[in-house]
C-alpha positions as CSV (number, residue, x, y, z in Angstrom):
1,M,0.0,0.1,0.0
2,Q,3.0,2.5,0.6
3,G,4.3,1.8,-2.8
4,I,1.1,2.5,-4.4
5,N,0.7,5.8,-2.4
6,R,4.1,6.9,-3.2
7,R,3.3,6.3,-6.8
8,V,0.2,8.2,-6.8
9,K,2.0,11.0,-5.0
10,R,4.6,10.9,-7.6
11,M,2.0,11.1,-10.3
12,Y,0.2,14.0,-8.6
13,T,3.4,16.0,-8.1
14,F,4.4,15.6,-11.8
15,S,1.1,16.6,-13.0
16,R,1.4,19.8,-10.5
17,I,4.7,20.5,-12.1
18,K,3.3,20.1,-15.7
19,V,0.2,22.0,-14.9
20,G,2.6,24.8,-13.6
21,I,4.5,25.1,-16.7
22,L,1.6,25.3,-18.7
23,G,0.0,27.8,-16.5
24,L,3.1,29.9,-16.4
25,A,3.1,29.7,-20.3
26,G,-0.5,30.7,-20.7
27,N,0.1,33.8,-18.3
28,M,3.0,34.7,-19.9
29,L,1.7,34.7,-23.5
30,N,-0.6,37.3,-24.7
31,F,-3.5,35.2,-26.2
32,P,-5.5,37.2,-28.9
33,K,-8.7,38.6,-28.0
34,P,-11.0,39.4,-31.0
35,F,-12.7,42.6,-31.9
36,S,-16.2,42.3,-30.7
37,F,-19.5,43.7,-31.9
38,V,-22.2,43.5,-29.4
39,G,-25.9,44.1,-29.4
40,P,-28.8,43.6,-31.7
41,G,-27.6,43.9,-35.4
42,A,-24.0,43.0,-34.4
43,S,-23.6,40.3,-36.8
44,L,-24.6,42.9,-39.9
45,S,-22.1,45.0,-38.5
46,L,-19.4,42.5,-38.5
47,V,-20.1,41.7,-42.0
48,R,-20.2,45.2,-43.2
49,E,-16.7,45.6,-41.6
50,I,-15.5,42.5,-43.6
51,I,-16.9,44.0,-46.9
52,G,-15.1,47.3,-46.2
53,L,-11.9,45.2,-45.9
54,G,-12.3,44.4,-49.6
55,V,-12.8,40.7,-49.3
56,K,-14.4,39.3,-52.5
57,R,-14.8,35.5,-51.5
58,V,-16.2,34.4,-48.5
59,M,-17.0,30.6,-47.2
60,V,-19.7,30.5,-44.6
61,I,-19.4,27.4,-42.4
62,T,-22.9,26.8,-40.4
63,D,-24.9,23.5,-39.9
64,G,-27.9,22.6,-41.9
65,Q,-30.6,23.3,-39.3
66,L,-29.6,27.0,-39.2
67,L,-29.4,27.2,-42.8
68,E,-33.2,25.8,-43.0
69,L,-34.3,28.4,-40.3
70,G,-32.6,31.2,-42.5
71,I,-30.5,32.5,-39.8
72,P,-27.3,33.1,-42.1
73,N,-29.7,34.5,-45.0
74,P,-29.6,38.3,-44.1
75,L,-25.8,38.2,-43.8
76,I,-25.1,36.3,-46.9
77,E,-27.6,38.6,-48.8
78,L,-25.7,41.4,-47.5
79,M,-22.5,40.1,-48.8
80,K,-23.9,39.1,-52.2
81,D,-25.6,42.7,-52.6
82,N,-22.0,44.1,-52.1
83,Q,-20.4,41.9,-54.9
84,V,-19.1,39.4,-52.5
85,E,-19.0,35.8,-53.7
86,V,-20.2,33.4,-51.1
87,E,-19.9,29.5,-50.6
88,V,-21.7,27.9,-47.9
89,F,-20.5,24.8,-46.0
90,S,-23.4,23.7,-44.2
91,E,-22.5,20.1,-43.3
92,I,-21.4,20.8,-39.8
93,E,-23.0,18.2,-37.1
94,P,-22.5,18.0,-33.6
95,D,-19.2,17.1,-32.3
96,P,-17.6,17.4,-35.7
97,G,-15.4,14.4,-36.6
98,Y,-12.1,14.0,-38.6
99,E,-13.9,13.0,-41.9
100,L,-16.1,16.0,-41.7
101,V,-13.2,18.5,-41.1
102,L,-11.4,17.0,-44.1
103,T,-14.4,17.4,-46.3
104,G,-14.3,21.0,-45.1
105,V,-10.7,21.5,-46.2
106,E,-11.5,19.8,-49.7
107,R,-14.1,22.8,-50.0
108,V,-11.9,25.4,-48.8
109,K,-9.3,24.2,-51.3
110,S,-11.9,24.2,-54.0
111,F,-13.5,27.4,-53.3
112,Q,-10.4,29.3,-52.5
113,P,-11.9,31.9,-50.1
114,D,-10.4,35.1,-49.1
115,A,-12.0,34.7,-45.7
116,V,-14.1,32.3,-43.5
117,I,-17.4,33.1,-41.2
118,A,-18.6,30.6,-38.8
119,I,-22.0,31.0,-37.9
120,G,-23.7,28.7,-35.2
121,G,-23.0,27.2,-31.9
122,G,-19.7,25.7,-30.7
123,S,-19.7,22.9,-33.2
124,S,-19.9,25.1,-36.0
125,I,-17.2,27.4,-34.8
126,D,-14.9,24.4,-33.4
127,G,-15.4,22.7,-37.0
128,A,-14.3,26.0,-38.8
129,K,-11.3,26.2,-36.6
130,A,-10.2,22.4,-37.2
131,I,-10.9,23.0,-40.9
132,L,-8.8,26.3,-41.2
133,L,-5.8,24.9,-39.3
134,S,-5.6,21.6,-41.1
135,H,-6.0,23.5,-44.5
136,A,-3.2,26.1,-43.4
137,N,-0.9,23.1,-42.3
138,N,-1.9,20.8,-45.1
139,C,-2.3,17.8,-42.4
140,H,-4.8,15.5,-41.0
141,P,-6.6,17.1,-37.8
142,S,-5.5,14.3,-35.6
143,K,-1.9,15.8,-36.0
144,L,-3.0,19.0,-34.5
145,T,-4.6,17.7,-31.2
146,G,-3.0,18.9,-28.0
147,V,-1.4,21.6,-26.9
148,W,0.5,24.1,-29.7
149,L,3.5,24.3,-27.2
150,Y,4.3,20.6,-27.8
151,S,4.2,20.4,-31.6
152,L,6.2,22.1,-34.5
153,P,5.4,25.6,-35.3
154,R,2.1,26.0,-37.2
155,K,1.1,28.4,-40.2
156,R,-1.7,30.7,-39.5
157,C,-5.3,30.3,-40.9
158,L,-7.0,32.2,-43.5
159,P,-8.8,35.5,-41.7
160,F,-11.5,33.8,-39.8
161,Y,-14.8,35.5,-38.1
162,A,-17.2,34.0,-35.7
163,I,-21.0,34.7,-35.0
164,P,-22.2,32.5,-32.3
165,T,-25.8,31.6,-32.4
166,T,-25.9,30.2,-28.6
167,A,-24.6,31.6,-25.3
168,G,-22.6,28.7,-24.3
169,T,-19.3,27.3,-25.6
170,G,-17.4,30.7,-25.7
171,A,-15.8,29.2,-28.6
172,E,-15.8,32.3,-30.5
173,V,-12.8,33.7,-28.0
174,T,-11.0,30.4,-27.2
175,I,-7.8,28.9,-28.4
176,A,-9.3,25.4,-28.4
177,A,-11.4,23.4,-30.9
178,V,-12.9,20.2,-30.1
179,V,-13.2,17.3,-32.6
180,S,-14.2,13.6,-32.3
181,D,-12.2,10.5,-33.4
182,K,-15.6,8.9,-34.1
183,E,-14.1,5.5,-34.6
184,A,-12.3,5.4,-31.3
185,Q,-15.1,7.3,-29.5
186,I,-13.0,9.9,-28.1
187,K,-12.9,13.7,-28.2
188,H,-9.6,15.6,-28.7
189,A,-8.6,19.2,-28.2
190,I,-6.8,21.3,-30.7
191,I,-5.4,24.1,-28.5
192,D,-3.7,26.7,-30.3
193,P,-3.9,30.6,-30.6
194,K,-3.9,30.6,-34.2
195,T,-7.7,29.4,-33.9
196,V,-8.9,32.7,-32.5
197,P,-11.0,34.6,-34.9
198,A,-10.1,38.2,-35.7
199,M,-13.6,39.5,-35.0
200,V,-16.9,38.2,-33.3
201,A,-20.3,39.3,-33.3
202,L,-22.8,38.7,-30.1
203,D,-25.9,39.4,-31.6
204,P,-29.1,38.4,-29.3
205,E,-31.3,38.8,-32.3
206,L,-29.5,35.5,-33.6
207,M,-30.4,33.9,-30.3
208,T,-34.3,35.0,-29.3
209,G,-35.6,31.7,-31.3
210,L,-33.6,29.3,-29.5
211,P,-35.8,26.8,-27.7
212,P,-35.6,26.2,-24.1
213,F,-34.1,22.6,-24.4
214,I,-31.1,24.2,-26.3
215,T,-30.9,27.6,-24.0
216,A,-30.5,25.5,-20.8
217,P,-27.6,23.2,-21.5
218,T,-25.6,25.8,-23.5
219,G,-26.2,28.3,-20.5
220,M,-25.1,25.7,-18.3
221,D,-22.1,25.2,-20.4
222,A,-20.9,28.8,-19.9
223,L,-21.5,28.4,-16.4
224,T,-19.3,25.4,-16.0
225,H,-16.3,27.4,-18.0
226,A,-16.7,30.2,-15.4
227,V,-16.8,28.2,-12.4
228,E,-14.1,26.1,-13.5
229,A,-11.8,28.7,-14.5
230,Y,-12.5,30.5,-11.0
231,L,-11.3,27.2,-9.2
232,S,-8.3,26.6,-11.6
233,T,-4.9,26.7,-9.8
234,N,-3.9,28.6,-13.0
235,A,-6.5,31.4,-12.3
236,T,-4.9,35.0,-12.3
237,A,-6.5,38.3,-11.5
238,E,-7.8,38.9,-14.8
239,T,-9.3,35.5,-15.3
240,D,-10.9,35.8,-11.7
241,E,-12.6,39.1,-12.7
242,L,-14.1,37.6,-15.9
243,A,-15.2,34.7,-14.0
244,R,-16.9,36.4,-11.3
245,M,-18.6,38.6,-13.7
246,A,-19.9,35.8,-15.9
247,T,-20.9,33.6,-13.2
248,A,-23.1,36.4,-11.6
249,S,-24.5,37.4,-14.9
250,I,-25.6,33.8,-15.6
251,M,-27.0,33.0,-12.4
252,R,-29.2,36.1,-12.6
253,N,-30.3,35.8,-16.5
254,L,-30.1,32.2,-17.6
255,I,-33.6,31.4,-16.1
256,I,-35.0,34.6,-17.5
257,A,-33.7,33.6,-21.0
258,Y,-35.0,30.1,-20.5
259,E,-38.5,31.2,-19.5
260,D,-38.8,34.1,-22.2
261,G,-36.5,33.2,-25.2
262,E,-37.7,36.6,-26.7
263,N,-36.1,38.7,-23.9
264,M,-33.6,40.7,-25.8
265,E,-31.7,42.1,-22.7
266,A,-31.4,38.6,-21.0
267,R,-30.3,37.1,-24.2
268,E,-27.7,39.9,-24.8
269,R,-26.4,39.4,-21.0
270,M,-25.9,35.8,-21.6
271,A,-24.2,36.3,-24.8
272,V,-21.8,38.6,-23.1
273,A,-21.3,36.4,-20.2
274,A,-20.6,33.4,-22.4
275,C,-17.8,35.1,-24.1
276,M,-16.2,36.3,-20.6
277,A,-16.4,32.8,-19.4
278,G,-14.7,31.7,-22.4
279,L,-11.9,34.4,-22.1
280,A,-11.5,33.1,-18.4
281,F,-11.3,29.5,-19.2
282,T,-9.0,29.7,-22.2
283,R,-6.3,31.2,-19.8
284,A,-7.1,29.3,-16.7
285,A,-8.3,26.0,-18.1
286,V,-11.1,23.8,-17.0
287,G,-11.3,20.7,-14.8
288,Y,-12.9,17.6,-14.0
289,V,-16.4,18.5,-15.1
290,H,-15.0,18.7,-18.5
291,A,-12.7,15.9,-18.2
292,F,-15.6,13.4,-17.3
293,A,-18.1,15.3,-19.5
294,H,-15.9,15.0,-22.8
295,Q,-16.0,11.1,-22.3
296,L,-19.6,11.2,-22.0
297,G,-20.1,13.0,-25.1
298,G,-17.4,10.6,-26.8
299,L,-18.9,7.4,-25.6
300,Y,-22.8,8.2,-25.5
301,H,-23.0,11.4,-27.7
302,V,-24.3,13.3,-24.6
303,P,-24.3,17.0,-25.8
304,H,-21.6,18.7,-24.0
305,G,-23.5,21.4,-22.2
306,L,-25.8,18.8,-21.1
307,A,-23.0,16.4,-19.9
308,N,-21.3,19.5,-18.0
309,A,-24.6,20.5,-16.3
310,I,-25.1,16.9,-15.1
311,V,-21.6,16.3,-13.8
312,M,-20.9,19.8,-12.3
313,P,-22.6,19.8,-8.9
314,H,-21.1,16.1,-8.2
315,V,-17.4,17.3,-9.0
316,L,-18.1,20.5,-7.1
317,D,-19.2,18.4,-3.9
318,F,-15.9,16.5,-4.3
319,S,-13.9,19.3,-4.9
320,K,-15.2,21.6,-2.1
321,A,-13.0,20.6,0.8
322,N,-10.1,22.5,-1.2
323,C,-12.0,25.5,-2.4
324,A,-14.9,26.4,-0.3
325,K,-13.6,29.9,0.1
326,R,-13.5,30.3,-3.8
327,L,-17.0,28.9,-4.0
328,A,-18.4,31.2,-1.5
329,E,-17.0,34.1,-3.4
330,L,-18.9,33.0,-6.4
331,A,-21.9,32.7,-4.2
332,R,-21.6,36.3,-2.9
333,V,-21.1,37.9,-6.1
334,S,-24.2,36.0,-7.3
335,G,-26.5,37.0,-4.4
336,I,-26.7,33.4,-3.3
337,G,-26.9,32.3,0.3
338,E,-27.9,33.9,3.6
339,N,-26.2,37.2,5.0
340,G,-23.4,36.3,7.6
341,A,-23.2,32.6,6.3
342,N,-19.6,31.2,6.7
343,D,-17.7,30.1,3.8
344,A,-18.6,26.2,3.9
345,E,-22.4,27.3,4.1
346,L,-22.1,29.8,1.2
347,A,-20.3,26.9,-0.9
348,D,-23.0,24.5,-0.1
349,A,-25.6,27.0,-1.1
350,F,-23.9,27.8,-4.7
351,I,-23.7,24.2,-5.4
352,A,-27.5,23.7,-4.2
353,Q,-28.4,26.7,-6.6
354,I,-26.8,25.0,-9.5
355,R,-28.9,21.9,-8.5
356,S,-31.9,24.1,-8.4
357,L,-31.0,25.4,-11.9
358,N,-30.9,22.1,-13.4
359,A,-34.3,20.9,-11.7
360,E,-36.2,24.1,-12.9
361,M,-35.0,23.7,-16.5
362,Q,-35.6,20.1,-16.6
363,I,-31.9,18.9,-17.0
364,P,-31.9,15.4,-15.7
365,G,-29.8,14.2,-12.9
366,V,-28.2,11.2,-14.5
367,V,-27.1,9.9,-17.8
368,K,-29.3,7.4,-19.0
369,E,-26.9,5.9,-21.5
370,L,-23.9,5.2,-18.9
371,K,-22.8,1.7,-18.2
372,R,-21.0,0.3,-15.2
373,D,-18.9,-1.4,-17.6
374,D,-17.5,1.7,-19.3
375,F,-16.2,3.2,-15.6
376,E,-12.6,2.0,-16.2
377,K,-12.6,3.5,-19.6
378,I,-14.3,6.6,-18.6
379,T,-11.8,7.2,-15.7
380,D,-8.8,6.4,-17.9
381,R,-9.6,8.9,-20.5
382,A,-10.7,11.6,-17.9
383,F,-7.5,11.4,-15.9
384,A,-5.4,11.3,-19.0
385,E,-7.2,14.7,-20.1
386,A,-7.0,16.4,-16.8
387,H,-3.9,15.3,-15.0
388,G,-1.0,17.4,-16.0
389,T,-3.1,19.7,-18.0
390,Y,-5.8,21.4,-15.9
391,G,-5.2,23.3,-12.6
392,I,-7.6,21.1,-10.6
393,P,-8.1,22.2,-6.9
394,R,-8.4,18.5,-5.5
395,Y,-7.2,15.5,-7.2
396,M,-9.3,12.2,-7.3
397,T,-8.3,8.6,-6.8
398,R,-9.7,6.0,-8.8
399,D,-12.2,5.3,-6.2
400,D,-13.4,8.7,-6.1
401,A,-14.1,8.6,-9.7
402,T,-16.1,5.4,-9.5
403,A,-17.9,6.9,-6.6
404,L,-18.7,9.9,-8.9
405,L,-19.8,7.9,-11.8
406,E,-22.1,5.9,-9.7
407,K,-24.0,8.7,-8.9
408,L,-24.6,9.6,-12.6
409,L,-26.3,6.2,-13.2
410,P,-30.0,6.0,-14.2
């Protein structure tokens, strides 16, 4: 037993050193921040700016459902009215896989655009990032997974712009793109500052039509980003401020947007909060919530925001012993808990509020597809993702992971 404990201690020590190096690198590097247009009509303002740059050939990357709903149409028509040739790649699907990325690369090669605009949720923006980086470096997307610091220098992409239609992933401002190896049933992250768009538009008019069953998990995805960034051991004064503001705004506005999708003010505040959370976690990183949620998505195709929402309160329960003060701070800025309550009480109140939000928005407490036979595989992959990469406040043992997964069983 002592030998095992020594090996575990060495593993955690190595992980901490590696996390520390990554955190130091992230804090020293000045990650790009896109110029942002915000408010009703912001997407049209972004397109007018692109037209003003003299761009003549634009590829729009989106998904088929958004195209059917006509969401990109006013933007496409504005470009065409100004003699800009537009090609639409609408094959994006949830959790874009390698084959989809390669198909997109071929379309980029064929059309030869001057610029690319991604319109949609996280899958559209992540898919566009992977397509552009694979195209620029003439390689399979699997060669790009992982942290750019550990790879050969990469070439820059074509000029890239993003218009999110959900308030969740923050993909419009992050250095990451998640792609799936469908055959192996694994999600991988491409982490590179070269994936960040030059300009983005946070347009609440494009989000008013989102149904509640999409508003809820995407909003909880944004909340997860803010909370995990705040609890990260890589957090800085800058990421803390962004995470606090994002958390407070989401706690106040998500249920409003869920109950009244036409509320433009709530939609705009959620869009800004998701963006702030994205800026926070792209610098401070995430934690076990994402590490386990990614495996649920890869194995069972559970939508990412939904997986985060289900997993988050259980991970916070486990982590609380090492970060009660930080959770209490998030409770205070969000107006949660009783006056005079101590840190432990406020931490509990914050976690309870997350559970309450989930219940109010009809987010389930379990993963109906989860199988006990997959526990070992899920744990192996979650630990491989998180340990040595994320600034986790409290490390799990395999028994801890099993206990967590048991709570997610239907």
